[in-house]
N, C-alpha and C positions, 0 to 999 in steps of 0.2 A: 207319795207326797200328798199332804192334805192342803186344802185351799188356804192361801195366805189371807189373814185378816188385814184390815187397812193399816194398822200400826206395824205389823210385821212386814208388809209389802214396802212401806216407807223405809224401814230400817234396812231391808235387804237391798233395795235399789240404791240407797245412800251409801251403804257399805260397798256395793259393786262399783260405784263411781270412783272409789279410790283406785281400783284396778285400771279404770279408764284414765285416771289422772297420772299415775306413776308409770304406766306403760309407755308414755311418750318419752320418758327418760331412757327406758330400755331400748326403744327402737331408734329414735333420732340421735341420742348421745352415745349409748354403749355400742349398739350394733352398727349405727350409721356413720356419723360424722367424726366423732372424737378420734378413733384410731387413724383415720386418714389425715385429719387436721394435725394430730400430734406428730405424725411422720413428716408431713410436707410443710407445715407452717411453724410449729413450735420447736421442731428439732432441725431447723435448717443448718446445713453444714455437717451433719452427722450421717454416717453410713446407715443403710437399711438394717444391718445387723445390730448396730448400737440402738437404734430407735425401737426395734422389736424387743430387744432385751430390756430396755427401760420400761416399755409399756407392759410387758409380761411381768416384770418385777412389781410394778405398781398394782396391777390387778391381783397378783398373788398375795402381796402383803395385806391389801385391803380385805380380800376375801378371807384370809387366815384370821385376821384380827376380829372381824365381825362374827366369824364362825366360832371363835373361842369364847367371846363375851356374850353371845346371844342367849345361851341358856341361863346365864346369871342375870342378865337384864330381864329376861322373861320371868324369872323367879321373883325378882324385886317387884316387877309390875303386878304379879299375882298377889303378893303380900299387901301391896298398897292399893289394889284395885284401880290401877292407873294405866292399863294397857292403851287406852285411847290417848291419854296424855303423852305417853312415850311415843306413840305413832305420830302425833302432831309435832312433837319436839324434833324428831328425826326428819319428818317431812320438811319442816322449815329450814333445817340445816341443808338438806338436799336441794331445796329451791334456791337458797342463797349461793351454794357452791355452783349450781348450774348456771345461774345468772352471771357469776364471776367469770366463768369461762369466756364470755363474750368480750371481756375487757383485758384479757391477758395478751400482751404484745408478742409479736413474732420473735422466735428465738428463746422464749422463756420456758423451756421444756420442764425445768424442775418445778416451777410454780404451777404449770398446767398439770403435771403429774400429781402434785400434792393436792390440788383442788379437786381433781378427778377422783383421787383415792378417797378423800373425805366424803365426796358426794356419793360414791359407790357404797361406802359403809352406811351412810344415812339411808340410802335407797333400800339396801338389803335389811337393815334394822327395822325400817318402817313396815316392810313386807311381813316380817316376823309377827309384829303386833297386829297388823291387819288380819293375818291368818288366825291369830289367837282370839280375835274378836268374833270370829265366825259363830261359835256356840252361843254368843250373846245376841246375834241378830236373827237367828232362825231356830225354830224347834228342830229336834233331831229328824223328824219326818221330812223336813224341808232343807236339810243341809246339802244334799246333792244338787238340788235346784239352785240354791244360793251360791254354792261354790262354782258351779258351771256358769251361772249368770255373770259372776265376777270375772272369771277368765275370759268369757266371751266379750264382755264390755272392754276388757283390756286389749284384746286383739283389735277391736274396732277403733277404740280411741287412739291407741298407739299407731295404728295403721293410717288413720285419717291425717293426723298431724305430720307423720313421717312423709306421706305422699305430698302434702303441701310443701314441706320443707325441701324435699327433693326437687320439686318443680321450681321453687324459688332459686335453688342452687343451679339448676340447669338453664333457667331463663331469668337471670337476675334483673335484667333491664326492664322486664315487664312489671316488676315490683318496685322499681325505683332504686335498686341497688347498683353501685358502681362496679361491683365484681362479685364473683362467686364467694370470695372470702367474706365480704360484707354480708352476703346472704346467710352463710353458715353462722356467723357471729349473731345475727338476728335470730337464727333458729334456736340457739342456746337460750336466748331470752324468751322466745315463744314457749319453749318447753317449761321453763321456770314458771311462767304465768299460767300455763295450762295445768301444770301439776298443782299449783296452789288453788286456783279457782275451782277445779273439780274435786278438791278435797273438802271444800266447804260443806257440802251436804252431810258428809260423815261427821264433821264437827258438831253440827246442830241436831241431827236426827238419830244418830246412833248412841244409845245409852248403854253403858257397860253394866251388866248385872253385878250388883254389889254383894260381896261376901263380907262376913264379919272379920275385921282386921284390928290389929293393935296399932293405934296411931301414935303411941308413945315412943316407938322405936325410931331411931334416927336413920337417915339414909345409909350411913356407914355401917351401922349395926345390921341393917337389912341386907346390905351387900355381902357382908361377911357371913351372915346366916345363910343367905342364898347360895353362896359359893360352897359352904360346907354341906349344904343339903343336896348338892348335885350328886354326890356319891350315893346318898340314899335313894335319889330318883333313879339313878342308873341301876341300883339294886332292884327297885320296884319294876323297872322295865324288863330286866332279865328274869324276874320271878313270874311276870305275866308272859307266859310262853307264846300266847297268840299275838300279843303286841310286839314282842321281840322278833318273832318270825316275820311279821309284816315289815318291821323296820329294816331287817336284813334284806328281805325281798325288794323293798323300796330302794334301798341303797344300790342294789345290783341293776335293776332295770332302769332307774332314773339316771344312773351313771351312763348307760347306753344312750338314753334320750339326750342328755346334756352334751355328750360327745358328738352326736350327730349335729346338734345345734351349733356347737363351737367349731366343728371341723368342716361344715358345709361350704363356707366361703373359701377356705383354703383348698378344699377339694375342687371347687369350681375354678379357682385360679390355676391349679395344677393341670387342668384340662384346657387352659388358655382361653377361658371365657372372659368377656369384657365386663367392665364394672357395671355397665347398664344391665347386663344379664343378671348379675348378682343382686343388684338392687331390685330388679323386677321379680326375682324369685322370692326375696324377702317380703315384698308387698303381697305377692300371691299367697304366701303362707299366712300373713296377717288377715287378709280379707276372706280367705277360705276358713280360717280358724274361728272367725266370729260366729257364723251360723252353726258350724259344726259343733263347737264347744257348747253352745246353748242347747243343742239337741241332746247332748249327753245327759243333761239334767232330767229330761223326759225318759231317756233310755234307762237310767238308773232307777226310775220309779217302778219299772216292770222287772228289770233284771238284777237290780242291786248294783253295787260298785265293782265287785271283784270280776265278774264276767266281762263287762265292757273294758276294764283295764287290761285283762288278758287278751282281748281282741286287739286292742291298741298295740300291745307288745308284739303280737304275731305280725301285725302290719309293719311295725318297725323292722322286724327281722327280715321280712320279705323285701322291704325297701332297701336295706343295706346290700342285699343280694343283687337287686336290680341296678343299684348304683354302680356296680362293677361293670355293667354293660352300657353305661351312659356315655354318649359321644357328642351330642349336640345340645345347644341351649334349650331346644324344645324338650329334650329328655329331662333337663334340669328343672324346667318349669313344671312338668308333669309330676316329678318327684316332690317338688315344693308343695304342690297342691295336695298330694297324698299325705305329706307330713302335716299340712294344715288340718286335714281331716281328723288326725289322731293326737296331735301334740297337746292341744288344750284339754282333750278328754282324759288322757293319762295324768295330766297335772291336776285338773280340777277334782276328779273322782278320787285320786290319791289323797288330796287334802280333806275332802269330806269324809272318806273312810277313816282316816286318822282321827278326825274330830269326833267321830262316833265312838272310837275306842278309848278315848281318854276322859278324864274328869274335867269338867268346866273350870273348877276353881284352880286347877294347875295348868290351864291351857297355854298360858304364856311360856312357862318353863318347858312344857312338852313340845310346843312348836319351835322353841329355841333349839331343842335337840334335833327336831326334824330339819331345821335350817342348817344345823351343824352337819348333818348327813348330806344334805344337798350340796353344801360347799365342798365337802370332801369327795363328792360323787363325780368330780371331774378329774380324778387322779388316775384311777385304774383304766378307764376307757381309752384315753390317749396313749397310754403305755401299750395297751393291746393293739391299737391301730399301728403304732410304730413297729412293734414286734412282727405283726403280720406283714407289713411292707418289707421289712428286712428279710423275712423268710421267703416270701413269694417273689420278691424283687420287682413288684409292679405296684405303683401307688394306687391304681384304680381298684385294687382288691383290698385295700387297707381297712375299709369300714366293715368288711365281712367278718373280721375278727370279733366284732361286737355281738355276733350271734350268741357267743358264749354267755355274755351278760344277760341278754334277753331270755335265753333258755333257762339259765339258773334262777333269775328273778321270777320268771313266770312259773317255774316249777314250785318254788317256795310259796308264791302267792296262792297257788292252788290248795295249799295246805292250811291257809289262813281261814279261820271261821269268821265270817262277816256278821257283825251285830245286827240284829233286826231293828228296824225303826221303832222308836217308842211312841 
């Protein structure tokens, strides 16, 4: 890493604040209150099986749609040099959908599911364009630092607001709310405000590097052209053996990472842990993740990206083994802290390594493909967990099946040639 000049420092920090802004949606809404509120408030009168199926369908459809369209959206943004404009557009949609959740009456499960699905799409789309802006905010020598700083700020920002919202829910009378329901509804509004306010620095201080574009093409022409060019981009990726190898490795190990994230709460429930234990574990991961992720930027300065990512993968493999021996909430807290030490590192350094391997003028399209991989990276892992449980007949050993993904992903990553900083 080379020292950041004043202009670069301002751009990196402003860009990082978008992670701080939108992580409140990921923690308070996605991981925290929406699943519980959907089951107990908006789906009153339905069985647990019905509500789970409805929520799973909403998440699946939303994830599938944004996964399929994100490469095309990225390509259009590249052609128009409007990655920041797309980010702001989807941010505003996400903010409005989040605020809308606060006003949906009890029993309106379909409206809640629709609004949440649109909000999730907007959140994920904005993240694609935020990632695509990374090459515009920092020189290649500083991509690791910038990416790590962004994820670290996300952990801290999301954790702070989530902690406040949880406290409001547990002690509503201290904040003037009549019930926990009113506190949760206000939490949705607080996320919308937080998301918008902390996106303002990016709007003003992040300038997208302009490439030469043809302004005569209509949006429809560009969309058609971008859709048709995806096949060519796929061919380019396959021809670049190093990039293709990294993307396969990324798909495997990030599948394991995302499966741990999505299955952790269910794993805790299967061990009869209380809700307060699950919330506490999530907060531990957030607040440990903040300093740990920031440190990875400094580690990458000396060791590059590949070796720290491999270290994180090894820790994940050891963690799923230790999880099979977990029996008490304290064990759960310890493992949550360990995950917090490596989760942000594997995510942030994978992002910066990918940014070094692609061309800046096509960053929107390439990060769209990376998002596509990320969305489909939640398919194989849960299947492996399910098969492991069926084979060994013990749910506590289910996560151990993920060792296959970590081992395969780590092996392929070892064969990737990491670009040197320019």
